[in-house]
Structure formats: structure tokens, C-alpha cells
N, C-alpha and C positions, 0 to 999 in steps of 0.2 A: 448272863451267865460267866463267871471269872475262874477261867484256867492258867493256875499259877508254869505247869510244863512249858503251855505256851506265849506265854506272855500276852496272851488277845486280850484288850481293856475295853470294854461296853460301860464307860463314864456315861454319857448324857443317856439323858429320860427317854425309853424306848428305842434304844442305840442297840447295836450287834457290830459284837468284833470277830472276827476270824483269823484262823492263820496263826502267822506267828511273828509276836511281837507288836500288833497292829491297835491304833487306838482311834475308838467309836466317841468320842468328847461329846459332839453336839447332837442335840435333841431328834431324835429320829434318825439319826446316822447311821451309817452302814460303813467298816472295813474292814478289808480280808487282803491274803494273801501276805506280805510279808513287808515289815515298817513301813503300813501306812496308818494313813492317821485321815479320819473324816472326823474336823471339829466343826464344820458347819453344821446349820438346820437344815436337816435333813439331805445332807451331804453324804455322799458315796467316792471310796477311795481303793481303790483293787491296782495288784500288781507292784512292785516293788517301790519303795522309798515312795509314792506318790503322796501327795494333800489335797484333799478336797476341804478348803478353809471358808469359800464364800457359802450362801445359804445356796440349799439345792444345786450344786457343785457338783462336779463330778470328773477326777483323776483318774486315770489309769494308763499302766505300762510302767515302765521306769524312770522314779525319778521325778516323776511330770506335777506340776502344782495347778491347782487350779483355784485364783482368788477370787475371783469376782461371781458375784449374786448370780447364777443360773448359768458361770459358765463351766467349760469343757476341756480337759484337757488329760492328751491320750501322746503314745509315746515314750518317747524319752526327751528328756530333760525337757520336755516345753512347759508353758507357761500361758494362763488363759487368768489376765490380770483383772479385768475389769467385766462389768456385768454383763451377758448374755454371749461373753467373747469363747473363741471356740479356738486349742490349738491344736495341732497333731504332728505326728512325725518324727523330728530330732532338730534339737536347740528352735526352736519356734515359738516365736512367741506373740499370743493376742493380747495387746496392752489397751486396747482402746473399746467402749461401749459396742458387744455385737460384735465385732472383729474377728474375724478368721484366717488365723494363720497353721500353713500345712507344707510340707517338704523338709528342707533343709536349710535349719539356720535361718530361714524365712521367718520377716515379723509385721506384721497387720498394729501398725500404732494409732491409726486413724476409724474412728469410728463409721463401723460397719465396715471397713474397709475389708481386702482379701490378699492376702502375700501366700501365694502358692511357689514352690521347684525348689532352689538353690541359692538362700542366701540372698533374699528377694524381698523389698520393703514397701509397702503399703502405708504412708501414712496420712494423703489426706482423706476428706470426709470421702464414704464410700468409696474410696481408691481401690485400685485392682493391680497386685506386677504376678507376675509370675514368666516362668524360663529361671536364668542361674542370673545373677547380681543385677538383677530389676530394680528399678524402683522407680515408685510412681507416690511423688512428693503433692501433687497438687488434690484439690477437692477433686472427688469423678474423676482425675486419669486414671490412667492405663498406661499398663508398661508391661511388654513381652519379651520374648528373646533373650537375648544376649545380652548384658551389660548395655540396658538401655534406659533410658529417664525420661518420665514426662513428671516434668517439674512443678506447672502450670493448673488453671484450674482448668478443667475438661480436654487435657491434653493427651494425644497418646503414641506412643513412641511400642515402636516391633522392628524385628530384626535383630542387625548387630552393633552393636554402640551406637545408637539412636538416640537425639537428646531435641525432648517437646519440651520449651521453655517456655511458652507461652500460650494465653487464655486459647482454649481450642485449637492448637496447635496439633497438627499430625505428623509426625517421624519413622518412616520404615525405610525399608533396603541395610543397607551395611553404610555406617557414620555418615550418618545423613544428620541435618541439624535444622529442627524450625522452631526461629526463636520469636515472628512475626506472631502477631495476634491474628487468628483463624487459617495460617499460614498452613503450606504444604510440603516435604522435601520427603522424597522418592531415590532410591536408586542405589547411586554409590557416589560416598564426599559430595553431595550436592546439600545446599543451605535456600532456607527460604527464610532471609532477616528479616522483612517488611509485614506490614497488616497484609491480608490478606494475598500475600506471594504464593507462586506454586513454583518447584522446581524441580525437574526428574531428569533420568539419565544417569551421567556421570559429570564429574565434577561441575555443577551447573549450579547457579548461585540466580537467585530472585531478589534483588536487594532494594527494589520502589517498592511501592504500593502496591498492592494486586498485579505487578507484573508476574510473567509467566518464563520460566526458562526450563530447555528442554534440551538433549540432545549430548555432546561433549564441552565440556571447559568453554561453558554458553554463560553471559553476566549479560542480567534485565535487572539495571538499573533505575530506568526512567519508570516512573507513577504508570503504571497501563503500559507497559511496555512487552514487549516479545521477543524471545529470543532462543531460536531453532536450530538445531545443525549441527555445526562442528566447529569451536575457535571462533564462533559469532557474541558480538555486543549490542548491546541495545542499551542507551541509555537519557535519552530523550525521552522524553512525557508523553506516551501513545506510541510511543514507537515501536518497528516492530522489523525483528533480519532475520534473513534465515541463510542458510547455504551453506557455504565453508569459508572463517576469516572473513565474514561482511560486518558490516561495522557502521551505525548509528547515533546521532552524539544529535539527532535535533530533533523536536515536537513535532509529532505526528508522522516523522517519517518512513522511508521502506525502505531497506536493500535487502535485496535477493544474488543467490547465485555462488560465483567467487572472488573474494576479494575488493567486493564492490563499497563503495560508503557513500552515505550520505551526511551534510554538512548544514543544509540550509535545510528549515521549518516545514515541513509537507512537500519536500522534496522526495526523490524518485530514484533509485539506482537497481538496476540489475544487468544481470547476463557475466562476463569474464575482465574486474579490472576495472568497471565503471568508479563514476563518482558525481555527486551531484551535489554542489557547492548554494547555487541560488535558489531565494525562495519559490518552491511550488515548483525546482524544475525537473526533470524528467532526463537521465542518462540511460541509457539501454548499448547493448550489442558485446563488443569487444573494444577496447581500452578507448572506451571516451566520457566526455569531459562536458557536464552540466554547470557555468559556472555563472552564471547570467540569471537574475531574475528570472522566475517563468520562461527558464529557456529549454529547451530541450536539443540532446543528438541522439543521433544514431548510426547504428553501423557500426565502420570498424574504424578507430583511431581519427575520429571526430570531435570538435570543440564548439562550444555554443556559447560564447563570453558576453553576448550581448542582451541588453533587455530586451525578455520574449522573442531573442533570436529561436533559431530552428538550423542545425545542419547534420545531414547524414549522408550517408555512402562510404565512402574511403580517406579518409586525409581529407577533409573538410574543415574550414573553420568562417566561423561571423565576425570573424577581426573584431571582436570589442564594439558592432554596429549594433544599434538596438533594431529589434522588430526580423531581422535579414532572415531568409529561409536558403541555403545554399545545398547544389544536391549533387552530385556525380561523385569524382574521386580525384582527387590532388588540386585541390583549389581551394582560396580563400578570397570573401569578400575584399569590392572593393575601397570606395569612398562612400555609397548614396545606402541609406538605412530604410529600414522596412523595402528593402528592394529585393527583387527574386537572382538568386543565381546558379549557374547549369559552370560545373567544375568539371575537365577534360584533364587535367593532365598526366603526365605519367609515373609520376615519382613525389616524394615529400620532398626532394631536392630540385625537382623539374612543374612547379606551378602551370596551372593553366584557366582559363574561363572560356565556355564555349557560349555563351547566351544570358546578357543581362534584360531584366524587367525591371526600369526604374519604377520609383514613386510617383513620378510626373508624369506616368504614361509610358515613356521612352521606353524601345524596346532596342537591343543591340543581338548582334551575334555574327560569331567568327565561322560563317560557312554559309549556305543556299536556302532559300526559304522554298517549297515544292508545294504545286496544289494540282489537285486532280483537274480540275477549268483552268483559263488558258487566256481570261483576258484583264486587264490593269481597267478598273472603273472608279468613278467619282461619283457622291450624290451630288447632285440638284435638286435643286425646287420648279416646280412647271410652272409655266409661265400662266394657267388658267386655276389654277391649283388642282386640278383631275389627275387620277392615275391612267400612268402608260403603258400598256403592257411591254412586255422583252420584244424583240426581234423590230424594232421599228430606227430607221434612221433618226437622229436625233441633232437639231440644231437649236442654236444660242437666239433670245431674247434677254439681250442684256445680261446681267447673269441670272436668270432662267432659261427654261428652255422647255421647247413642242416636238411635235412629229415634224421631220423635215419635207421640202414640196423639192420636184424638179428645178423650182426657178431660182433656193435657197442655194449661194455662192459658196456656203463652207457647212458644215458638218463636225458636230462636236465628236460627235457617235453615234453608236449602236444602245438600245436598251438592253442593258444584260438584265440575263435571268440565273447566273449564277458564274461572279467576275472570282479570280485566282484575288485579288485585291484591292479589296474600297476602301477606298483616302474620303474622309468627309461626314462619315457617316455617322459622327456624334453617337457613339454607339452606350456610353455608360452613363452617361450625365446631359445635363446641358452647356453647351460649347465658350459661352458667355460664362459659366459659373465663378470664373476667377479674373482678375484683372488683368488686362496683357498691355505691352505697350505699344507704339503707334505700328509694332511688327510683328505681331503678335508672340511679343515673346514673353510669356508670365512674369509676374509681377510677385515678389516676396518680402515679408521683413520677417523682424525676430519675434518672438511671443513666448511670454513668462507660462513655463509648466507648473501648476502647482505641485507639492511633495503628496504622494501617497502616502496614506496610511493605515494601518490595519486598525480590527475594534478597537484595540487599547489604545490607542493614539498616537504606537510610535511609528516614526516615519520607517517606509519601506523603499520609497523610490525619493530621493532628493528633490526639491525645488530645480529648477533647468529651464532651459532658454531653446528653443529650440525654432528654424528655419521653418516656415509652411508657406502657402500661396498664400495670395487676400483671396478673399473671397469678395463676389459683385455684388455690394450690399441692393442690388436690383433681382439677386438670385432667389426665392421663395422656396424652403426645405420643405415647406408641407403642401408643393402640389407636386401631383407623379409627375414624373418624367418619362414620355413616349420615345423611344430611337426612332431615329431617320425613318429607319430604314421599314417599324411598322407604319408609317404615316401615309396615306395615300399621294399625298403632295408632294412627294419627298420617291428620287427614281436614281434608281446606279447605271448610270451610265458610261456602258465600254469604252476605251478611246484608243487601246492599242493592243493589239494580242489577236487571237482566234474567236469570231462571233458569227451565233447562229441569228440571222438575218431572214424574214417574210421575204419572198418573191413571187412575180408573175406569172412563175411557169420560163420566161427566158434568157433566165441566166446560167451561162453553162459553165462547167469545171474549168479552170485554164482562162477563163476571159476576161473580162472588166464588169464590174454592175456599179448600177448608181442609182438612188430616190427617183420615183415618179414622185406626183405629187401626193400618194396618200403616203409616202412613207415606207413605202415598201419596196425592193428592188426590183430592179427592170435590168438589160443587158445594154453597158453602153455602148453606142455608135461610135464613141471617139477614143482612136486605137492609145489606151498605157493611161484611159480616164478611169477611175473610181478604185475602188476595191476589188482585189482578185479572188475569183470565185476558189476553192480551194475544193469542194466538192458538194453535190446535193444528196441531202441526207430526209425528203420530202418532197413531195409535187410541189409544195410552196412552201418550202425553206432549204436554205442553202447555207452554206459557211466559207465566210470569208474570213481574210485576211486584214486589218486594221492597221494602218500607222494616220503619219503626217502625209493626209492625202487631201489632195484639193481637188474638189469636186466642181464641173463646166470647166475648166482650164482652156485656154486661148492661146 
């Protein structure tokens, strides 16, 4: 129908135009409102100055244009330019297949992309941008919030001014950056710059592959490293730092606490201002240092600077000696490696040692040795190889012993059940294990110790020369060694001190005794001859005082 006064023109086959200055030029098209145009097949334009140009398109609102096949534009100054696109709102544009733009000045530029909000842009395939000034540029990317950007494939940014620039990256919070593939940054001013990295908190950065940084001002730059806390840096491969101002630059090292640092691979520093420098070293406590390979320091102001050394207590030092263990307070190891030291100094300027156990078995003490037992004894082998019970007078037969009789002019001592000090016992090893000179002194020689290598062939401990005791060629390490105290033919003979001895009931406290023919005590008939009887402890047992005594002296 043609209406000259309204200028509504339906020129297309089976078209319809209504309103004023409208044009329906496409077959089966429909234009209504004011200055609208439906030029596409089966197109529909309504409102003010809208255009439905694509087949089966629909434009409505004000100055909206639907160019694409089956597209839809609504609102004001919107544009749906491609097939099945949809633009709505104000100044929004859906410029790709099946794209959807809504809100203000939003753009959906990628196929099946969706942009909504204010000045958002979704340009990647299936991308989604929402909020204000957000960008989803990568395929299947998602940006939301304010001024966020998801630039790479499958990237996701949310919050304010966040950026996800790598494939599968995720940035959220405020001013965060996820630039590594599969990375995640969250919080404020955090960045995950390496593949599979994760940064969270405030000003945290994960720069190593698969690293994790969390807290405030932390950095995890080593591959698979982890930094947490405040001001902590984890730089080594698979390293871990936590606490406050801790630092680790070595592989698989761990620092925790406050101002703790690790520089050696596989090392561990914990506590307050500790440092672990040697490989596989460990420092703990306050102001402790483990410099030596495999060393350990603990306590306060201790230093383990020798290979495999250990310092503990307060103000102790291994003095660069290998294998040393020192404990106590204010002291340092002296000359013997692989030895034990007990420090007893009073200050850092007044060092001291109370005891040393040397690697050759020697013991040195600056004090007394005490025991609840009361005799000094030595080990002897019995003459006939049979055991002897405690409480008998003992005499010598050459270098061996037997039970004494009344006719023996000399008594070695009394068989002891619990000596305070026992010598000649060879408790730990065969006494002839090492060669000696004619005076029994151990012979030593220099031995070249090969370098110790790690699995990669790198030298950890260089080749060196050690002074070691000379092994006896007769020593057989495959044979089990039984200590003398556990063998029936060996006997502890008390030679000085208070000892219990069997008696025949005649001994009196304050008097003297001597052995009878069975080796048990009987009253001495010679004044001042024999052993002094201290007290009776049982009907057949007395406690005697034994010293340098001649029995039956005339």
C-alpha cells in the first residue's frame, strides 16, 4: 500500500512499510517507525533510522543496523555486521559470525564472541568480555571487571587492570599479570611469568617454571620453587623459602624463619638469621652457620665449618675440622678431626673445653670422673678358661689369673661385680685391629681419599690425604667380635678401692682379712696383714678396702 503523505514505501515483493519515511525493499520485508529500512529478504526494521540489511535480519531502536544474515541489532547506534550476530545497547557492534555485543561501545569481533558492559572487546573465537574497558582477544578468552585483558587462547582475566597474556593463563585481583602458559596470578601487583606458575598475595612474583609465590614481596624464580611470607626469595631449582626476609639460591634448599639463608644445594636454614652454605648442610636456632658440606649447626651463634661437622649450644665452633661434634658453650674444636668436644667457656672472648673424645679413642677431661661403684679393675684371662664369680681373692699365674689360696704370697685383687673403672676390656673392637710399635703405640700412615662425586659427575669433596691408623693384616672384619666382658674366660679384677668379698663368717669390721684355701676371706691372725674390713653386708659377705697389699708378709 502506498501512502504519499507518510512516505512509507513497500517496494519489495510481499513487503510491508508503515510509519513515516520507511522503506521495505526486500522480499517479505517489514519496515516500521521513522526512517527505517528493511532491505534484506524477510528483514525487519523498526524504530528510528534503523536498517535491516541482511536476509532475515532485525534492526530496532535508533540508528541501529543489522547487516548480517539472521542478525539482530537493537538499541542505539548498534551494528550487527555478520551472520547470526546480535548487537544491543549503545554504540555496540557484533562484527563476526554469531557474535553478541551488548551494553555501551562494546565490540564482539570474534566468531561466537560475547562482549557486554562498557567499551569491552571480545575479538577471539568464542571469547567473552564483560565489565568496563575489558579485552578478550584470544580464542575462548574471558575478561571481566575493569580494564582487564585476556590476550591469549583460553586466557582469563578478572578484577581490575589484570592481564592474562599466555595460553590458559588466569589473572585476577588488582594489577596482576599472568604471562606464563597455564599460569595464575591473584591478589595485588602479583605476576606469574613462567609456565604453570602461581603468584598470589601482594607484589609476589613466580618467575620459575611451575613455581609458586605467595604473601608480600616474595619471589619464586627457580623452577618448581616456592616462596611464601614477606620479602622471601626462592631462586634455586625446587627450593623453598618461608617466613620473613628469607633467601635460597640453591637447588632443593629450604630457608624458613627470619633472615635465614641457604646457599648450598639441599641445604636447610631455619630460625633467626641462620645460614646454610655447604651442600646438604643444616643451620637452625639463632645466628648459626653451617658452612661445611653435610654440616649441622644449632643453638645460638654456633658455627659448623668442617666437612660433616656438628656444632651446638652457644658460641661453639668446629674450627674447620672434619667430622667434629662440639657442644656446650663458648669453645672451639682444637686439632683432632672426627672427635667430640664439650665446651665450657664463659664468653666469646674466654673460650674453654671441658672434655674431648678423640677419634683414636682417647678421652681427655678437665675435671673429675665419678661413679656410684667404688673400685678400679682390670681385665684378666683365667688360667683354665673357666669363669670366676665375683667376690673371690685372685692371684696371678703368669699373665693369667686364678682363685687365690692361703698359701699364695701375692694377691692381684678381688673379682669385681661392678667396677667403677675397667681397663683392658677391649669393649669396642679386637685390641690388635691396628698395628703398633713395641710400646703399644698405634702406627699411622697417609691415605689418599678419592674425590666424592654427585650423580652428575661433579666433584663435591675433592681428593685429599688423611692420616689413618694402619690395619693389622690379621684382622678379619667378617668375624663377629665379642667384647671380653661378655666372654667366660675373661674376668674383671678389682685392684684398688672398696670391694665386696665372700667370707667364712670370721671377718670383723675394723680388723684385717686374707684369703683361705677357697679364695674367700677369713680373719687375719697377723696384725696389720691383709685387707682392712670396712663392714659386713651379709652373713657370708664383707666390704673390704683393697690397696697395694702383701698377704702373709713376715
